[in-house]
BAGU-859195 format. One record per residue (C-alpha): residue number from 1; residue in three letters; x, y, z. Coordinates in Angstrom, 2 decimals. Layout:
N
+------+------+---------+---------+---------+
| resi | resn |       x |       y |       z |
+------+------+---------+---------+---------+
|  NUM |  Ala |       X |       Y |       Z |
...
+------+------+---------+---------+---------+
This chain:
222
+------+------+---------+---------+---------+
| resi | resn |       x |       y |       z |
+------+------+---------+---------+---------+
|    1 |  Unk |   22.53 |  -63.52 |   62.93 |
|    2 |  Unk |   25.26 |  -62.38 |   64.41 |
|    3 |  Unk |   24.13 |  -59.19 |   64.98 |
|    4 |  Unk |   20.61 |  -59.90 |   66.19 |
|    5 |  Unk |   22.42 |  -61.44 |   69.16 |
|    6 |  Unk |   24.56 |  -59.04 |   69.91 |
|    7 |  Unk |   21.26 |  -56.79 |   70.22 |
|    8 |  Unk |   19.24 |  -58.82 |   71.55 |
|    9 |  Unk |   22.52 |  -59.24 |   74.39 |
|   10 |  Unk |   23.14 |  -55.98 |   74.39 |
|   11 |  Unk |   19.14 |  -55.12 |   75.48 |
|   12 |  Unk |   19.05 |  -58.14 |   77.69 |
|   13 |  Unk |   22.40 |  -56.22 |   79.92 |
|   14 |  Unk |   20.69 |  -53.32 |   79.90 |
|   15 |  Unk |   17.73 |  -54.54 |   81.14 |
|   16 |  Unk |   19.47 |  -56.38 |   83.69 |
|   17 |  Unk |   21.42 |  -53.21 |   84.53 |
|   18 |  Unk |   18.70 |  -51.29 |   85.09 |
|   19 |  Unk |   17.09 |  -53.84 |   87.37 |
|   20 |  Unk |   19.84 |  -53.76 |   89.41 |
|   21 |  Unk |   20.35 |  -50.11 |   89.53 |
|   22 |  Unk |   16.13 |  -50.20 |   90.72 |
|   23 |  Unk |   17.15 |  -52.03 |   93.68 |
|   24 |  Unk |   19.91 |  -49.87 |   94.75 |
|   25 |  Unk |   18.02 |  -46.71 |   94.77 |
|   26 |  Unk |   16.77 |  -45.63 |   98.04 |
|   27 |  Unk |   12.49 |  -46.32 |   97.83 |
|   28 |  Unk |   10.50 |  -42.66 |   97.37 |
|   29 |  Unk |    8.16 |  -43.90 |   99.51 |
|   30 |  Unk |    8.24 |  -44.38 |  103.61 |
|   31 |  Unk |    5.19 |  -45.40 |  105.69 |
|   32 |  Unk |    6.17 |  -46.10 |  109.56 |
|   33 |  Unk |    5.05 |  -46.76 |  112.84 |
|   34 |  Unk |    6.64 |  -45.86 |  116.10 |
|   35 |  Unk |    5.98 |  -46.06 |  119.75 |
|   36 |  Unk |    6.81 |  -42.17 |  121.25 |
|   37 |  Unk |    7.64 |  -41.94 |  124.51 |
|   38 |  Unk |    7.67 |  -37.91 |  125.59 |
|   39 |  Unk |    9.38 |  -36.47 |  128.40 |
|   40 |  Unk |    7.33 |  -33.06 |  128.94 |
|   41 |  Unk |    8.78 |  -30.20 |  131.03 |
|   42 |  Unk |    5.61 |  -27.96 |  131.61 |
|   43 |  Unk |    7.72 |  -24.92 |  131.70 |
|   44 |  Unk |    6.41 |  -24.18 |  136.04 |
|   45 |  Unk |    8.46 |  -23.56 |  139.06 |
|   46 |  Unk |    5.24 |  -25.99 |  140.61 |
|   47 |  Unk |    5.41 |  -28.89 |  138.30 |
|   48 |  Unk |    7.98 |  -31.04 |  137.79 |
|   49 |  Unk |    8.60 |  -32.66 |  134.63 |
|   50 |  Unk |    5.83 |  -35.29 |  132.91 |
|   51 |  Unk |    5.81 |  -38.31 |  130.80 |
|   52 |  Unk |    4.13 |  -39.51 |  128.27 |
|   53 |  Unk |    3.30 |  -42.27 |  126.22 |
|   54 |  Unk |    2.13 |  -43.05 |  123.14 |
|   55 |  Unk |    2.44 |  -43.76 |  119.41 |
|   56 |  Unk |    1.51 |  -42.75 |  115.71 |
|   57 |  Unk |    3.17 |  -42.88 |  112.68 |
|   58 |  Unk |    3.27 |  -41.25 |  109.10 |
|   59 |  Unk |    4.71 |  -40.85 |  105.54 |
|   60 |  Unk |    7.39 |  -39.44 |  103.79 |
|   61 |  Unk |    7.87 |  -38.64 |   99.97 |
|   62 |  Unk |   11.26 |  -38.41 |   98.74 |
|   63 |  Unk |   12.08 |  -36.17 |   95.96 |
|   64 |  Unk |   15.91 |  -37.57 |   95.10 |
|   65 |  Unk |   18.00 |  -39.52 |   96.93 |
|   66 |  Unk |   18.62 |  -37.26 |   99.77 |
|   67 |  Unk |   16.17 |  -34.93 |  100.51 |
|   68 |  Unk |   12.00 |  -35.25 |  101.25 |
|   69 |  Unk |    8.91 |  -34.65 |  103.21 |
|   70 |  Unk |    7.29 |  -36.25 |  105.99 |
|   71 |  Unk |    3.96 |  -35.73 |  107.59 |
|   72 |  Unk |    3.59 |  -37.09 |  111.38 |
|   73 |  Unk |    1.00 |  -37.65 |  113.58 |
|   74 |  Unk |    0.96 |  -38.40 |  117.20 |
|   75 |  Unk |   -1.12 |  -39.39 |  120.06 |
|   76 |  Unk |   -0.36 |  -39.46 |  123.58 |
|   77 |  Unk |   -1.93 |  -41.05 |  126.64 |
|   78 |  Unk |   -3.28 |  -39.08 |  129.85 |
|   79 |  Unk |   -0.82 |  -38.33 |  132.67 |
|   80 |  Unk |   -1.15 |  -37.16 |  136.32 |
|   81 |  Unk |   -0.06 |  -33.55 |  136.85 |
|   82 |  Unk |    0.23 |  -32.89 |  140.38 |
|   83 |  Unk |    0.58 |  -29.39 |  142.30 |
|   84 |  Unk |    1.73 |  -29.87 |  145.52 |
|   85 |  Unk |    0.86 |  -28.61 |  148.93 |
|   86 |  Unk |    2.04 |  -24.97 |  149.80 |
|   87 |  Unk |    1.32 |  -20.79 |  149.33 |
|   88 |  Unk |    0.47 |  -20.08 |  145.85 |
|   89 |  Unk |    0.14 |  -16.67 |  143.97 |
|   90 |  Unk |   -1.57 |  -17.35 |  140.70 |
|   91 |  Unk |   -1.82 |  -13.60 |  139.38 |
|   92 |  Unk |   -5.12 |  -14.31 |  136.90 |
|   93 |  Unk |   -7.04 |  -16.29 |  140.13 |
|   94 |  Unk |   -8.80 |  -14.32 |  142.81 |
|   95 |  Unk |   -8.34 |  -15.11 |  145.99 |
|   96 |  Unk |   -4.24 |  -15.43 |  145.86 |
|   97 |  Unk |   -2.43 |  -16.21 |  146.98 |
|   98 |  Unk |   -4.09 |  -19.75 |  147.21 |
|   99 |  Unk |   -3.07 |  -22.24 |  150.28 |
|  100 |  Unk |   -2.82 |  -26.06 |  148.90 |
|  101 |  Unk |   -2.64 |  -28.12 |  152.11 |
|  102 |  Unk |   -3.43 |  -31.44 |  150.01 |
|  103 |  Unk |   -2.28 |  -31.87 |  146.46 |
|  104 |  Unk |   -4.33 |  -31.57 |  143.77 |
|  105 |  Unk |   -3.90 |  -33.70 |  140.76 |
|  106 |  Unk |   -5.56 |  -33.69 |  137.41 |
|  107 |  Unk |   -4.58 |  -35.31 |  133.84 |
|  108 |  Unk |   -4.01 |  -34.41 |  130.51 |
|  109 |  Unk |   -3.47 |  -36.04 |  126.66 |
|  110 |  Unk |   -1.85 |  -34.80 |  124.11 |
|  111 |  Unk |   -1.99 |  -35.34 |  120.26 |
|  112 |  Unk |    0.62 |  -33.74 |  117.96 |
|  113 |  Unk |    0.72 |  -33.00 |  114.14 |
|  114 |  Unk |    3.92 |  -32.31 |  112.30 |
|  115 |  Unk |    4.85 |  -31.24 |  108.53 |
|  116 |  Unk |    8.40 |  -30.91 |  107.17 |
|  117 |  Unk |   11.58 |  -31.30 |  105.13 |
|  118 |  Unk |   13.76 |  -34.77 |  105.88 |
|  119 |  Unk |   17.33 |  -35.39 |  104.86 |
|  120 |  Unk |   18.53 |  -39.15 |  104.83 |
|  121 |  Unk |   21.82 |  -40.67 |  103.37 |
|  122 |  Unk |   21.72 |  -44.43 |  102.53 |
|  123 |  Unk |   24.87 |  -45.87 |  103.45 |
|  124 |  Unk |   24.68 |  -50.12 |  102.60 |
|  125 |  Unk |   22.04 |  -50.70 |  105.13 |
|  126 |  Unk |   22.16 |  -48.64 |  107.27 |
|  127 |  Unk |   20.12 |  -44.62 |  106.42 |
|  128 |  Unk |   20.56 |  -42.05 |  109.24 |
|  129 |  Unk |   18.30 |  -39.14 |  109.27 |
|  130 |  Unk |   17.21 |  -35.79 |  109.73 |
|  131 |  Unk |   14.59 |  -33.68 |  109.82 |
|  132 |  Unk |   12.82 |  -29.95 |  111.21 |
|  133 |  Unk |    8.98 |  -30.96 |  111.22 |
|  134 |  Unk |    6.81 |  -27.63 |  111.74 |
|  135 |  Unk |    2.23 |  -28.27 |  112.83 |
|  136 |  Unk |    0.91 |  -27.99 |  115.77 |
|  137 |  Unk |   -0.65 |  -29.46 |  119.06 |
|  138 |  Unk |   -3.36 |  -29.96 |  121.35 |
|  139 |  Unk |   -3.90 |  -30.98 |  125.18 |
|  140 |  Unk |   -6.30 |  -30.64 |  127.63 |
|  141 |  Unk |   -3.70 |  -30.49 |  130.52 |
|  142 |  Unk |   -2.90 |  -26.46 |  131.32 |
|  143 |  Unk |   -7.38 |  -26.44 |  131.36 |
|  144 |  Unk |   -7.47 |  -29.59 |  133.30 |
|  145 |  Unk |   -5.67 |  -27.65 |  136.49 |
|  146 |  Unk |   -7.31 |  -24.53 |  136.12 |
|  147 |  Unk |  -10.44 |  -26.27 |  136.91 |
|  148 |  Unk |   -9.22 |  -28.81 |  139.37 |
|  149 |  Unk |   -7.75 |  -25.20 |  141.64 |
|  150 |  Unk |  -10.72 |  -23.69 |  140.79 |
|  151 |  Unk |  -13.13 |  -26.67 |  141.76 |
|  152 |  Unk |  -11.37 |  -26.31 |  145.03 |
|  153 |  Unk |  -11.24 |  -23.44 |  145.39 |
|  154 |  Unk |  -14.43 |  -21.57 |  143.71 |
|  155 |  Unk |  -12.55 |  -19.15 |  142.48 |
|  156 |  Unk |  -12.26 |  -16.14 |  140.04 |
|  157 |  Unk |  -10.22 |  -16.74 |  136.55 |
|  158 |  Unk |  -10.02 |  -13.90 |  133.62 |
|  159 |  Unk |   -8.98 |  -17.11 |  131.29 |
|  160 |  Unk |  -11.42 |  -18.05 |  128.93 |
|  161 |  Unk |   -9.58 |  -20.85 |  128.25 |
|  162 |  Unk |  -10.36 |  -22.61 |  131.54 |
|  163 |  Unk |  -11.78 |  -25.96 |  130.76 |
|  164 |  Unk |  -11.32 |  -26.55 |  126.75 |
|  165 |  Unk |   -8.25 |  -27.88 |  124.78 |
|  166 |  Unk |   -5.20 |  -25.73 |  123.37 |
|  167 |  Unk |   -3.75 |  -25.61 |  119.78 |
|  168 |  Unk |   -0.73 |  -24.07 |  120.19 |
|  169 |  Unk |    2.08 |  -23.84 |  117.28 |
|  170 |  Unk |    4.60 |  -27.17 |  117.64 |
|  171 |  Unk |    7.61 |  -27.81 |  116.14 |
|  172 |  Unk |   10.53 |  -31.32 |  115.95 |
|  173 |  Unk |   14.17 |  -31.11 |  115.15 |
|  174 |  Unk |   16.39 |  -34.08 |  115.35 |
|  175 |  Unk |   17.23 |  -37.50 |  113.49 |
|  176 |  Unk |   17.58 |  -41.10 |  113.94 |
|  177 |  Unk |   18.34 |  -43.99 |  112.23 |
|  178 |  Unk |   17.08 |  -46.85 |  110.00 |
|  179 |  Unk |   18.25 |  -50.37 |  109.24 |
|  180 |  Unk |   17.53 |  -52.36 |  106.40 |
|  181 |  Unk |   16.35 |  -55.89 |  106.73 |
|  182 |  Unk |   14.65 |  -56.39 |  103.65 |
|  183 |  Unk |   13.62 |  -54.51 |  100.02 |
|  184 |  Unk |   10.83 |  -53.49 |  101.55 |
|  185 |  Unk |   11.45 |  -53.12 |  105.28 |
|  186 |  Unk |   13.58 |  -51.48 |  108.02 |
|  187 |  Unk |   14.18 |  -51.46 |  112.25 |
|  188 |  Unk |   14.30 |  -47.57 |  113.27 |
|  189 |  Unk |   15.80 |  -48.54 |  116.39 |
|  190 |  Unk |   16.54 |  -45.29 |  117.45 |
|  191 |  Unk |   14.77 |  -41.96 |  116.68 |
|  192 |  Unk |   15.28 |  -38.51 |  119.47 |
|  193 |  Unk |   14.20 |  -34.73 |  119.03 |
|  194 |  Unk |   14.25 |  -31.96 |  120.74 |
|  195 |  Unk |   10.07 |  -30.88 |  120.64 |
|  196 |  Unk |    9.26 |  -27.12 |  121.65 |
|  197 |  Unk |    5.26 |  -26.48 |  122.34 |
|  198 |  Unk |    4.22 |  -23.18 |  123.47 |
|  199 |  Unk |    1.30 |  -24.07 |  125.36 |
|  200 |  Unk |   -0.41 |  -21.14 |  127.21 |
|  201 |  Unk |   -1.22 |  -21.95 |  130.95 |
|  202 |  Unk |   -4.16 |  -20.03 |  131.64 |
|  203 |  Unk |   -3.37 |  -19.26 |  135.98 |
|  204 |  Unk |    0.60 |  -17.79 |  134.53 |
|  205 |  Unk |   -0.16 |  -17.18 |  131.26 |
|  206 |  Unk |    3.96 |  -18.93 |  130.68 |
|  207 |  Unk |    4.24 |  -21.04 |  127.01 |
|  208 |  Unk |    7.55 |  -22.53 |  125.43 |
|  209 |  Unk |    7.80 |  -25.67 |  126.96 |
|  210 |  Unk |   11.02 |  -27.41 |  125.59 |
|  211 |  Unk |   11.00 |  -31.01 |  125.48 |
|  212 |  Unk |   12.43 |  -34.21 |  125.15 |
|  213 |  Unk |   10.80 |  -36.99 |  122.64 |
|  214 |  Unk |   12.57 |  -40.55 |  121.95 |
|  215 |  Unk |   10.24 |  -42.40 |  119.23 |
|  216 |  Unk |   11.37 |  -46.61 |  117.82 |
|  217 |  Unk |    9.96 |  -48.48 |  115.57 |
|  218 |  Unk |    9.24 |  -50.29 |  111.16 |
|  219 |  Unk |    9.19 |  -48.37 |  108.71 |
|  220 |  Unk |    7.69 |  -49.75 |  104.79 |
|  221 |  Unk |    9.38 |  -48.84 |  102.09 |
|  222 |  Unk |    7.77 |  -48.80 |   98.00 |
+------+------+---------+---------+---------+
């Protein structure tokens, strides 16, 4: 009788210990939604940096307590790209030079899709994380810009990408912080990333835009 009680007590303690360990163990799957602010650098002397606002989300799967893989999708609404008045020598457009007596304003949006490793380090309710993501993006900003110029001047261009949407290589590197509210829910107050895009401007054939991104949102744990 005593032996049976001891066995039952041992099983109960083992089940309690397993349950407690499972509660402390970080979740394997995270699904998140975020607001995103992108400070985009067009890498053109006649265009200033532009602000994109948007949002999206993604999912992370963790192989263990620290290492996982992440997939992310973000969309940004249209923003204005304004070329100020002035004289411009655009090597891929004819006639040249082009003299603007009034600004030319066009619009462009953006969408990004990224995948890559993510590292986290849970410390109580706080979980800092870092990531390096690779993928692509698309935007009609540069194509619309060339279209706006050529509509104004009836110019001739050797570029075939005058009105299309580009899909260049894109990379993100950065990190953020999650604050645990409950077992299945966290708040992400900050994530800051360096963003590299390789859009080619059909006018000047420039590429490699170095931009800044801030995101914040909520995370659901499973």
